[in-house]
N, C-alpha and C positions, 0 to 999 in steps of 0.2 A: 653541576659539572664544571670543572675548571678549564676554561678555554685555553689559557696559556699552557697548562699541562698537556692538553691534547695536541696543540700545535708543536710543542717541544718533542713529544713522543713521535709524532709523524715524521719530523725531521731526522729522527734517529733510526727510521725503519731500514735504511740502507747500511746499517752497521755491519761490518764484515764478520763480527763474532756471532756465530750461530746461537749461542746461549743468550746473549744480550738481545739479539733480534727476536728470539722466541718470547722472552719476558716482556719485551715492548709490545709485541703483538697481543699477548694475553691481556695486558693492561688495557690496550685499545679496545679489544673485543669486549671487555667487561662493561664498557659504556653502552653497548648495544646500538640500536639503530640511530640514536641521537647523534652519533659521531660521524655518520655517513656524509652529511653535507661538508664537514671539515675535510674528510678524506677526498671527496670529489674536487673540492677547491684546490687542495694540495696537488692532486693529479694534474689539474688544468694548468697550474703555474710551474710545473716541474718539467725539466728537460732531461732528467735522469731516467733511463729506461728501467733500471733495477728498482728504483723507488716507485715508479709507476706500476711495475709488475707487482710489487709487494702490496701496494695500496689496493689494486684490483683483487688480489687474493683475500685481503681482509674484508673488503666490502662483500665479496661473495660469501665468506664464512658467516658474516653477520646476517646477511639475507637468508642464508640456508638455515641458520639457527632459528630465525623467526618463522620460517616456513615449517620446520619440524614442530615447533610449538603450536602453530595455528592448526596444522594437520592433526595433531594429537587431540586438541580441543574439539575440532570438527568431528572426528571419529567417535567421540564420546558423547556427542549430543543425542538427545532422545530420538530425533528424526533428522539426521544429517541431510542437508540440501545437496542434490546431485550437481547442480550447476556450480554451486560454491566449491564443491570438491574438485570439479574439473578445472576451475579457475585457479585454485591453489596449486595444482600440479603444473599448470601452464606457467605459473610464476617461478617454477624451478629454473626454466630456461629463459623466461622473460620477466624478470623481477619488477620491471616498470610497466607491466601490462596494464592497459586501460580497461578496467572492468565495465565502466559505463558504456564504452564502445561496443563491447561484446553483447551487453544487454540490449543496446539499441539495434544491433544487427538482428538479434533474435526477435525483437519486437516487430521489426519490419516484415520478417517472414510470417510471423504469427498473424499480423494484421491482414496480409494478403490471403491467408488461409481462412481466417475468421469471416471475412466478407462472403466467402462461398458457402459457409456452413449454415445449417438450420436444424431445428429440433426434430424434423420429420425424417431425417436421413438415417439409414441403417448404419451399422458399424462399418461394413465394407465400403459403403458409399463415402463415409467420412474419411476413411483411409485413402481411398482413391483420390479424393480432393486434396488431402495433405500431400500425397505422393506427387500429384500434378504440380502443386505450388512449389514444393521443396526440390524435387528432382528436375522437373521440366522448366518451371518458371524461374527458379533461382539457380539452376544448373549444378546442384550438388551430385556427387557420385563417388564411387570407390576409386582409390588410387591403386590401380592394378599394375602400373609400370614401376612403381617404387613402393611396394606394399609395406615393407618394414622400416621405412624412413621414420626417424623420431618425430618429424613435423606432423605426421599423421595422428599423433597422440596429444597434440596441443590444440585446445579448442580455438584459440585466437588464430592460429595458422590455418586450421581447417575452414574456419569462417571466411578467411581471406582467399585461400586457394580454391575452396569449394571441393576439395579432394581429401578423403580421409580413410581410415581403416574401419572395419565393421563396428568397433566399439565406439569411436568418436561420432560416427554418423548416427549410431543408435542413441547416444546420449543427447545429441542435438534434436533428433527426431522425438525422443521421449519428452524433452523439455517443451517442445512446441505442442505436443499432444497434451501435456499437463495443463498448459495455459488454455487449451481448447476444450478442457474437461473431457478428454478421451482417456479411458483407463488402459494406457499402454505402458508396459514396464519391461526392463531388461531381463534376458534369460542367459545365464552364464554357461554356454555350451563349451565342451572341450574343442579347442582349435577354431572356434567361431563364436560369434555373439549375435543374438537375434532379439526380437521383441515379441511380447505376448500381449494380445488384446483380450482383456478379461471380460467375462460375462457380467454385465451390469445388473441384469435381472435374472439370476439363476432360478430355475424352477425347483420346487421342493424335491429332493432326491427320494427315490423309492427305498424301502427297507433293504439294507445290505449294499446299497450303491453309494458311491462318493459323489459329492457335488461337483459338477463340471465347472471349473473356474476359468478355463481359457477357451475363448471362442475360436481363435486362430492365431497364427504366428506371422511375423513380418520380418523380411530380410532387408534391412536398410542398405546393405552393401550391394544389393541387387535391385536398386531403385524401388524399394518398398514392395517387392513381390510377396504375395500372401500364400501361405501354405498350411496344411493341416498337421496334426500331431504325428501321423505315421511317417512323415518326411523326416522327423527327428529320429524315429526308430531306424529308418534306412541309413541315415547319416552316421549314427552310432555303430551300426552293424558294419559299415564300410571301415570305420576306424578300429573295429574289433574291441569296442568298449562296451561293457555291460551297462544296460540302462539303469538309471537312478532317478528317483523323483525330482531331485534338484536340477536335472537337465531339462525339465519340462515346466518348472514353476518360476515365477519372478524371483530374482535375487535381490539382495539389499544394496543400497547405494554405497555402503562401505565396501562391499565385495566388488562393485564396479570400479571404484577408485583403486583398490588393490590390484585389480587386473590391469588397469591402465599403467600403473607403476611397473608391473611385471613386463608389459609390452615394451616399455621404455628400456628396461634392463636388457631385454633381448636385442632391441635395436642398437643400443650403445655397445653391447658385447660384440655384435657383428662388425661394428665400426672400430673396435679396439680402444674405446674410450673407458679405460679401466677406472679412472677417477670418478667419472659420472656413475658407473655401475656401482661402485662402493657407496656413493652418496645415496643413490636410489634404494639400495638394499637397506641402508640405515633408515630411510623413510618408511619402509615396510615394517620395520621394528616398532614404529610408533603406534601401530595398530594392535600390538600384543598387549594383553591384559596383565 
């Protein structure tokens, strides 16, 4: 990479000719993330608001290109990690996000719950302990006053404010459960998101019967309340939606992250941020085969 060329190109970013400006931006973008430190340095030493604005746009474009590439690779992994997917989406709004801090915050909650656990507890007893630590001890809960705010969909923000939407609270809850070796997974309901506690030791089904996979369900948005399958039946009936097997069974981590992006699209649409909506819609396209 030619440092002198990059510095010369950056100085020309405020060229009034749109075509020249476009060509310069394309050339700078071709260098990828390695050019960001040069752009940041130029921004700091500039007093030209037009140049600073153009630099900010280029940095965002580079970071967004990298995010799309990382998300595409993540979605095509054999077993995509849910936490990694949530962190990638948070980097859309917070490109300098500290991943180590997020993992440390989760580790602290996990440690507090792990101390209370033992091998002789029932599934419900384990959930009650996790509920007590997560919701009562650490103060997490649903953001009912600003339900559709974009911040409710970014894991770093939810860990800081301790308020989130059903999906993000469920993601954090499921991650804690995974580290505690509790078989809890997301269920992609229409207009809601809940968790399923799977039967760890299912009995042999009788001829003609299906194996019971889910012991019970958990509503992370309602401080971990436990409920049976028939509550989903009632919920779907209220929405006038025909029951389907995937409304009762765990969904994939890819489906969870796709729903997170759709939540953000809805949030930014309500706020009138059309540029963000377009970018997030292009992120969804990275999941297409």
